[in-house]
C-alpha positions in Angstrom: 13.5 -26.5 -11.1 10.9 -25.4 -8.7 9.4 -22.0 -8.9 7.8 -20.5 -5.8 5.5 -17.6 -6.1 3.3 -16.0 -3.5 0.8 -13.2 -3.9 0.3 -11.1 -0.7 -2.5 -8.7 -0.2 -1.3 -6.1 2.2 -3.9 -4.2 4.3 -3.1 -1.1 6.4 -5.5 -2.6 9.0 -2.6 -5.2 9.6 0.2 -2.6 9.3 3.3 -3.1 11.5 5.1 0.1 10.2 3.8 2.9 8.0 5.9 5.9 8.8 7.5 7.4 5.7 10.4 8.8 7.7 13.9 7.2 7.7 14.7 5.3 10.8 18.1 5.8 12.3 17.9 4.1 15.7 16.3 1.1 17.4 12.5 1.1 17.9 9.2 -0.5 17.2 6.9 -0.1 14.2 5.0 3.2 13.9 1.8 4.4 12.3 1.9 6.9 9.4 2.0 9.8 11.9 5.4 8.6 13.0 4.6 8.6 16.7 1.9 6.0 17.3 3.2 2.5 18.1 1.6 -0.3 16.1 0.9 -3.9 17.1 -1.6 -6.6 16.0 -4.0 -8.3 18.4 -4.7 -11.8 17.1 -7.6 -12.0 19.5 -9.2 -14.6 21.7 -7.2 -17.0 23.8 -4.0 -16.7 21.7 -4.8 -19.2 19.0 -2.1 -20.6 16.7 -1.5 -18.3 13.8 0.8 -18.6 10.8 1.7 -15.4 9.1 4.0 -13.6 6.6 5.5 -10.1 7.3 6.0 -8.1 4.1 8.9 -5.6 4.4 9.0 -3.0 1.6 12.4 -1.3 2.0 12.6 1.8 -0.2 16.0 3.0 1.0 18.8 1.5 3.2 22.2 3.0 4.0 25.1 0.7 3.3 27.7 3.2 2.4 30.5 1.8 4.6 29.3 -1.8 4.5 29.0 -2.1 8.3 25.4 -0.7 8.6 23.0 -3.3 9.9 19.2 -3.4 10.5 17.7 -6.4 12.2 14.0 -6.7 11.8 12.3 -8.8 14.5 8.7 -9.9 14.7 8.0 -10.0 18.4 5.2 -11.7 20.1 3.8 -11.3 23.6 0.9 -12.5 25.7 0.3 -8.9 27.0 -0.4 -5.8 24.9 2.3 -3.8 26.6 5.0 -6.4 25.6 6.3 -6.6 29.1 7.8 -10.0 28.0 8.5 -10.1 24.3 9.6 -13.1 22.3 11.2 -13.2 18.9 8.9 -15.1 16.4 11.2 -14.5 13.4 13.9 -12.1 12.3 15.9 -10.9 9.3 19.2 -9.0 9.1 19.7 -6.4 6.3 22.4 -3.9 5.4 26.0 -4.0 4.2 28.0 -7.1 3.4 30.4 -6.7 6.4 27.5 -6.5 8.9 25.3 -9.2 7.5 27.9 -11.6 6.1 25.9 -11.8 2.9 27.7 -11.7 -0.5 25.6 -8.8 -1.7 24.4 -5.8 0.3 20.6 -5.3 0.7 19.6 -3.2 -2.3 17.2 -0.2 -2.2 13.7 -1.1 -3.5 13.8 -4.5 -1.8 10.8 -6.4 -0.8 11.4 -9.1 1.9 9.0 -11.6 3.3 9.5 -13.3 6.7 7.4 -16.3 7.5 6.6 -17.3 11.0 4.0 -18.2 13.6 3.0 -16.9 17.0 4.2 -20.0 19.0 7.6 -19.4 20.7 9.9 -21.3 22.9 10.1 -19.7 26.4 13.1 -21.8 27.7 16.5 -22.6 26.3 16.7 -25.8 28.3 13.0 -27.1 28.2 11.8 -27.8 24.7 8.3 -28.3 26.0 8.0 -24.7 27.2 6.0 -22.9 24.6 3.5 -20.1 24.5 1.1 -18.8 21.9 1.5 -15.0 21.7 -1.7 -13.0 21.3 0.0 -9.8 20.3 2.6 -9.2 17.5 4.7 -6.1 16.7 7.8 -5.3 14.6 11.0 -4.2 16.3 14.1 -3.1 14.5 17.6 -2.9 15.9 20.3 -0.8 14.2 24.1 -1.0 14.2 27.2 0.2 12.3 28.5 3.6 11.3 25.4 5.5 10.2 22.5 3.1 9.8 19.3 4.4 8.2 16.3 2.6 6.6 13.0 3.8 5.1 10.5 1.0 5.0 6.9 -0.1 5.5 5.7 -3.4 6.9 2.5 -5.4 7.0 1.4 -8.7 8.6 -0.4 -11.0 6.2 -2.3 -14.0 7.8 -1.6 -17.4 6.2 -3.9 -20.3 6.1 
């Protein structure tokens, strides 16, 4: 049996969401003040970058089972995200919404692995772009979705 273990050092300098308030509608990652949008500039000419995103979910509403939160790590070549691409994503919530056998428990820590190179065409497999900017976006659905979480980007080598 294989045992996989990763140790992640989270740093608020690479935070994607630090607001302590519960989120009840779609949006993007916020600073601790709850109003400043957060994104990460990878710098330079958009070099290839592998990363992990650590999601620390302290509370998530799954009372009726249809509540859903989809976390998306979005990348863009521009800081205003005029064109945003999904680098990686994860659905959390109740069993009805996610299709998982078990609802996402409170106190969960999830890790998403990804990189900043994305496909820009559904029909041309050679159309790729390296995104210089990354942010966290969350979409909500269901009866009364609510989630309290923090998130950090951790560079991988």
